[in-house]
LUMVEX-482981 format. One record per residue: y, z, x of N, C-alpha, C in turn. Coordinates in pm, whole numbers, padded with zeros to 5 digits, always signed. Layout:
N
YZXYZXYZX;...
//
This chain:
102
-08647+04331+01103-08662+04280+00967-08561+04167+00946;-08611+04049+00917-08523+03935+00894-08506+03904+00746;-08615+03919+00670-08611+03888+00526-08653+04010+00447;-08584+04031+00334-08619+04143+00248-08606+04099+00102;-08706+04137+00023-08710+04105-00119-08719+04237-00195;-08614+04273-00264-08610+04395-00344-08621+04352-00490;-08740+04367-00546-08768+04309-00677-08834+04411-00770;-08780+04418-00892-08842+04492-01002-08873+04637-00965;-08770+04708-00920-08793+04846-00880-08681+04937-00928;-08720+05046-00990-08623+05148-01029-08592+05241-00912;-08663+05224-00802-08640+05305-00683-08525+05251-00597;-08492+05125-00617-08384+05063-00540-08252+05093-00609;-08157+05149-00535-08026+05182-00591-07918+05155-00486;-07796+05194-00516-07685+05169-00426-07704+05237-00290;-07761+05356-00290-07786+05425-00163-07879+05344-00074;-07979+05283-00134-08071+05198-00058-07996+05080+00004;-07908+05019-00075-07832+04905-00023-07737+04949+00088;-07677+05066+00074-07589+05118+00180-07669+05138+00310;-07794+05180+00299-07874+05207+00419-07920+05079+00490;-07902+04963+00429-07937+04838+00496-07852+04815+00620;-07742+04889+00634-07659+04876+00753-07738+04903+00881;-07847+04980+00869-07928+05013+00986-08011+04895+01036;-08024+04791+00955-08093+04671+01001-07999+04549+00998;-07871+04575+01000-07773+04466+00992-07782+04371+01111;-07836+04417+01222-07848+04333+01341-07954+04223+01326;-08042+04237+01225-08150+04140+01212-08165+04078+01072;-08116+04145+00969-08138+04096+00833-08057+03970+00805;-08127+03861+00776-08058+03734+00750-08080+03683+00608;-08179+03737+00538-08216+03687+00405-08243+03808+00315;-08173+03815+00202-08190+03928+00111-08190+03879-00033;-08290+03923-00108-08296+03892-00250-08310+04023-00327;-08225+04039-00430-08228+04158-00514-08242+04112-00658;-08350+04155-00722-08378+04110-00858-08439+04222-00939;-08390+04239-01061-08444+04336-01157-08453+04477-01098;-08345+04520-01036-08333+04657-00987-08221+04722-01068;-08256+04794-01176-08156+04838-01273-08053+04939-01221;-08081+05006-01110-07987+05105-01060-07892+05051-00953;-07897+04921-00930-07803+04857-00837-07675+04824-00913;-07560+04863-00858-07432+04837-00922-07344+04754-00830;-07225+04723-00877-07131+04645-00798-07098+04715-00666;-07094+04845-00667-07065+04922-00545-07169+04895-00437;-07294+04899-00475-07400+04873-00379-07396+04732-00324;-07369+04637-00411-07363+04498-00368-07245+04476-00273;-07131+04536-00303-07016+04522-00215-07039+04587-00079;-07128+04686-00073-07159+04750+00055-07233+04656+00150;-07283+04545+00098-07353+04448+00182-07261+04378+00280;-07132+04403+00267-07035+04342+00360-07063+04383+00504;-07136+04491+00525-07172+04537+00660-07280+04452+00724;-07343+04366+00646-07455+04285+00696-07403+04156+00758;-07354+04167+00878-07285+04053+00940-07377+03938+00982;-07507+03957+00983-07601+03848+01015-07659+03782+00890;-07620+03834+00773-07677+03782+00648-07634+03638+00625;-07733+03552+00604-07706+03410+00581-07741+03367+00440;-07826+03444+00372-07870+03408+00237-07879+03534+00152;-07817+03530+00035-07821+03641-00061-07846+03585-00199;-07947+03641-00266-07975+03602-00405-07972+03727-00491;-07893+03722-00598-07880+03832-00692-07924+03782-00829;-08009+03860-00897-08065+03812-01023-08102+03930-01113;-08058+03924-01237-08092+04021-01342-08073+04165-01297;-07949+04201-01275-07915+04337-01234-07848+04409-01350;-07921+04496-01416-07873+04564-01537-07758+04660-01511;-07735+04699-01388-07627+04790-01356-07494+04721-01337;-07488+04591-01366-07366+04512-01346-07323+04448-01478;-07197+04470-01518-07145+04409-01641-07103+04265-01615;-07073+04191-01721-07029+04052-01705-06901+04045-01624;-06805+04129-01653-06678+04123-01578-06701+04158-01432;-06788+04253-01403-06820+04286-01264-06892+04170-01197;-06978+04103-01273-07051+03989-01220-06954+03879-01177;-06855+03853-01262-06754+03752-01229-06677+03792-01103;-06646+03921-01092-06578+03972-00973-06665+03952-00849;-06793+03981-00862-06885+03966-00749-06890+03822-00698;-06888+03728-00790-06894+03587-00750-06777+03551-00660;-06661+03609-00685-06544+03584-00600-06548+03669-00474;-06580+03796-00489-06576+03890-00376-06678+03855-00268;-06796+03807-00307-06897+03777-00205-06851+03666-00111;-06768+03576-00161-06713+03471-00075-06623+03532+00033;-06553+03639-00003-06463+03706+00091-06538+03797+00187;-06629+03879+00135-06694+03980+00219-06811+03925+00300;-06868+03812+00256-06979+03749+00327-06949+03599+00342;-06847+03564+00418-06803+03424+00423-06905+03328+00483;-06998+03376+00565-07097+03289+00627-07233+03297+00559;-07233+03350+00437-07358+03372+00365-07365+03280+00243;-07478+03215+00228-07505+03133+00109-07550+03228-00002;-07473+03235-00108-07503+03331-00215-07543+03260-00343;-07648+03310-00406-07698+03252-00531-07702+03359-00638;-07655+03321-00754-07656+03409-00871-07745+03343-00975;-07848+03414-01021-07938+03360-01122-07873+03359-01259;-07941+03302-01355-07893+03297-01492-07906+03434-01558;-07815+03463-01649-07816+03587-01728-07835+03709-01639;-07751+03719-01537-07765+03824-01438-07696+03953-01473;-07627+03959-01582-07552+04078-01618-07594+04122-01757;-07558+04243-01790-07586+04289-01926-07467+04255-02015;-07492+04239-02140-07387+04200-02235-07301+04317-02278;-07346+04439-02255-07273+04557-02301-07137+04567-02234;-07048+04637-02298-06913+04657-02244-06920+04729-02109;-07010+04824-02097-07026+04898-01973-07170+04895-01929;-07191+04886-01801-07326+04889-01747-07377+05032-01746;-07500+05046-01705-07557+05179-01694-07475+05261-01594;-07461+05390-01616-07387+05470-01518-07463+05475-01387;-07392+05486-01275-07461+05492-01146-07549+05618-01140;-07659+05610-01066-07745+05728-01055-07672+05842-00988;-07706+05964-01026-07638+06079-00968-07711+06133-00847;
//
């Protein structure tokens, strides 16, 4: 698997993102959009994807504005060879995001 598009799904969560490590040898392109159960923890777990060259994050309700700002800096560190794109209005305005799934 070289490209993966995770879009508009309540089934996608941090555990799913953690399991992407099993295809880290081939995954080069990843887009995550409108997956409300994805949090900063799941996104930071993408650091295991050493072949990732392109990452797009868009409209993730599980991420607050302050976490979003943190992600913009952290992705440069954890994925230095990856082109990362953040869409407009990608975070929720609330003080706290949705709690992680149990």
